[in-house]
Wavefront OBJ file of the C-alpha trace (Angstrom):
o trace
v 91.488 73.399 84.479
v 89.821 75.297 81.612
v 86.841 76.005 83.872
v 89.152 77.488 86.521
v 90.768 79.748 83.925
v 87.368 81.022 82.768
v 86.338 81.704 86.380
v 89.624 83.534 86.958
v 89.033 85.624 83.860
v 85.558 86.639 85.030
v 86.740 87.466 88.553
v 89.635 89.483 87.218
v 87.468 91.914 85.254
v 83.991 91.739 86.759
v 84.626 93.913 89.799
v 86.017 97.259 88.697
v 84.848 99.635 91.402
v 85.548 102.973 89.732
v 88.138 104.818 87.703
v 90.389 107.345 89.383
v 93.214 109.621 88.313
v 96.760 110.081 89.509
v 98.674 113.289 90.062
v 102.342 113.620 89.038
v 104.495 114.925 91.902
v 107.846 115.189 90.132
v 109.675 114.499 86.878
v 113.413 114.063 87.342
v 115.392 113.927 84.131
v 117.808 110.967 84.206
v 119.545 110.910 80.796
v 120.325 107.481 79.375
v 120.511 106.058 75.875
v 119.345 102.694 77.143
v 115.783 101.445 76.692
v 114.471 101.058 80.268
v 111.963 98.285 81.013
v 111.794 98.199 84.826
v 113.030 100.006 87.928
v 113.526 99.509 91.648
v 113.609 102.152 94.366
v 115.217 101.155 97.682
v 115.609 103.993 100.191
v 118.424 106.082 98.708
v 119.203 103.578 95.946
v 117.644 103.646 92.482
v 118.141 100.935 89.867
v 116.997 100.789 86.252
v 116.797 97.591 84.200
v 117.468 97.881 80.469
v 115.920 95.881 77.648
v 119.271 94.103 77.238
v 119.243 93.050 80.913
v 121.811 95.567 82.175
v 121.373 97.161 85.591
v 121.898 100.917 85.766
v 122.386 102.531 89.169
v 121.456 106.168 89.677
v 123.830 108.051 91.983
v 123.590 111.828 92.357
v 121.576 111.962 89.125
v 124.355 110.137 87.288
v 124.044 106.636 85.864
v 126.573 103.843 86.298
v 126.388 100.231 85.139
v 126.489 97.807 88.038
v 129.303 95.225 88.381
v 126.902 92.297 87.855
v 124.552 93.575 85.200
v 121.861 90.988 84.574
v 118.105 90.788 84.997
v 118.369 87.816 87.402
v 120.294 89.912 89.928
v 117.818 92.779 89.482
v 114.809 90.630 90.315
v 116.509 88.850 93.195
v 117.093 92.307 94.644
v 113.465 93.222 93.958
v 112.000 90.110 95.626
v 114.632 90.209 98.383
v 115.422 86.541 97.926
v 116.970 83.927 95.678
v 115.173 82.615 92.623
v 114.613 78.822 92.436
v 117.325 76.752 90.793
v 116.925 76.541 86.986
v 114.432 79.420 87.163
v 113.901 80.865 83.667
v 113.959 84.623 84.260
v 113.548 85.242 80.528
v 110.042 83.756 80.663
v 108.704 86.696 82.696
v 108.488 90.294 81.560
v 108.063 91.457 85.171
v 108.498 89.740 88.506
v 107.539 90.691 92.048
v 106.875 89.035 95.408
v 104.065 89.184 97.944
v 103.051 87.033 100.913
v 105.888 84.600 100.176
v 104.745 84.017 96.594
v 106.341 85.201 93.359
v 104.172 86.843 90.709
v 105.335 86.694 87.103
v 103.991 88.647 84.139
v 103.946 86.666 80.886
v 103.438 88.686 77.706
v 103.122 87.159 74.245
v 101.280 89.873 72.293
v 97.936 88.096 72.625
v 94.966 87.809 74.967
v 96.801 85.006 76.759
v 99.057 87.645 78.330
v 98.672 86.980 82.022
v 100.001 87.041 85.559
v 100.871 83.762 87.252
v 101.734 82.829 90.822
v 105.076 81.056 91.099
v 106.068 78.694 93.894
v 109.332 80.169 95.321
v 110.765 76.682 95.915
v 109.780 74.677 92.858
v 109.030 77.393 90.320
v 105.634 75.811 89.568
v 103.126 78.232 88.030
v 99.462 78.764 88.894
v 97.204 81.070 86.889
v 96.365 84.385 88.636
v 94.645 86.589 86.040
v 94.634 87.737 82.437
v 95.957 91.185 81.543
v 94.470 94.229 79.835
v 96.760 96.492 77.812
v 100.500 96.202 77.188
v 102.255 95.212 80.464
v 104.816 97.742 81.654
v 105.323 97.230 85.406
v 104.243 95.290 88.492
v 104.657 95.633 92.262
v 103.124 93.965 95.341
v 102.487 95.817 98.601
v 100.021 95.552 101.509
v 98.111 92.604 100.086
v 97.586 94.254 96.700
v 99.193 93.554 93.356
v 99.674 96.811 91.420
v 99.947 96.376 87.667
v 100.879 99.104 85.180
v 99.993 98.949 81.488
v 99.894 101.005 78.308
v 97.052 100.764 75.810
v 99.544 101.089 72.978
v 102.953 102.622 72.378
v 101.466 105.965 71.265
v 98.930 106.381 74.078
v 99.348 109.624 76.038
v 98.455 107.940 79.304
v 99.108 104.720 81.178
v 96.756 102.662 83.324
v 97.426 101.493 86.888
v 95.296 98.660 88.253
v 95.130 97.306 91.782
v 94.250 93.646 92.275
v 93.055 92.083 95.501
v 95.342 89.088 96.037
v 92.780 86.995 97.927
v 89.985 86.919 95.352
v 91.606 88.270 92.179
v 89.328 91.246 91.650
v 90.267 94.680 90.365
v 89.961 97.201 93.186
v 90.992 100.326 91.292
v 91.650 101.374 87.710
v 93.592 104.630 87.545
v 94.664 106.864 84.656
v 98.327 107.939 84.824
v 99.384 110.992 82.758
v 102.582 109.338 81.556
v 103.452 108.453 77.959
v 104.494 104.815 77.633
v 105.502 104.270 81.271
v 108.039 101.530 82.011
v 108.554 99.802 85.347
v 106.830 100.290 88.669
v 108.150 100.737 92.190
v 107.120 102.491 95.408
v 109.227 104.875 97.484
v 109.442 105.142 101.285
v 106.542 107.602 101.364
v 104.203 105.304 99.447
v 104.408 107.217 96.169
v 104.631 105.306 92.906
v 107.674 105.660 90.643
v 107.868 104.859 86.936
v 110.199 105.687 84.059
v 109.329 107.461 80.815
v 111.755 106.604 78.038
v 110.588 109.442 75.780
v 111.633 112.134 78.269
v 114.318 110.095 80.077
v 112.555 110.883 83.341
v 111.862 109.195 86.635
v 108.258 110.126 87.335
v 106.805 110.132 90.831
v 103.024 110.073 91.190
v 100.289 109.324 93.712
v 96.601 108.478 93.509
v 94.470 111.588 93.485
v 92.254 111.772 96.536
v 88.548 112.250 95.975
v 86.907 115.605 96.570
l 1 2 3 4 5 6 7 8 9 10 11 12 13 14 15 16 17 18 19 20 21 22 23 24 25 26 27 28 29 30 31 32 33 34 35 36 37 38 39 40 41 42 43 44 45 46 47 48 49 50 51 52 53 54 55 56 57 58 59 60 61 62 63 64 65 66 67 68 69 70 71 72 73 74 75 76 77 78 79 80 81 82 83 84 85 86 87 88 89 90 91 92 93 94 95 96 97 98 99 100 101 102 103 104 105 106 107 108 109 110 111 112 113 114 115 116 117 118 119 120 121 122 123 124 125 126 127 128 129 130 131 132 133 134 135 136 137 138 139 140 141 142 143 144 145 146 147 148 149 150 151 152 153 154 155 156 157 158 159 160 161 162 163 164 165 166 167 168 169 170 171 172 173 174 175 176 177 178 179 180 181 182 183 184 185 186 187 188 189 190 191 192 193 194 195 196 197 198 199 200 201 202 203 204 205 206 207 208 209 210 211
């Protein structure tokens, strides 16, 4: 098992193709006194998840607290399914779903911070990869696991990484001009969305195309 973890660690960081940058498309001020940790964009619906586990719904640039405010409901909405019975949602800082498998981000302020694959029926975990930076968002789309991180709480930029699900290699490493980004989602046009607590803003950005 230890050998497999070491191999996973090497695969996770050995194949960084090149660094790219992202361009911010919009910054929409959404005032809230809550500390936001994750978000979900679904067509015309926008949901924020607070540190306390409350769900905030954005309607016409106004925020309302949902009738069932808890992180379990938020992530069941995000994965479009039901979590396994006795599933410990508090174990994972972020949760997403791809190809029928759940991906959970475990963060314990050490180099053992990692992403695991979770069996949607049994809840059994399998190691996926170790993390770099402070985890701040995760989303799966088109066979790729996108992972957002901050170097530290004072860093003036965030880092977006794209992992290939089939062989656990980093495809892209992208600088995001956002201070301490929180949460990651994708809108209908394929643009990334994150939240910046310092400016109380929903920030929309896309990967800058090469010249």
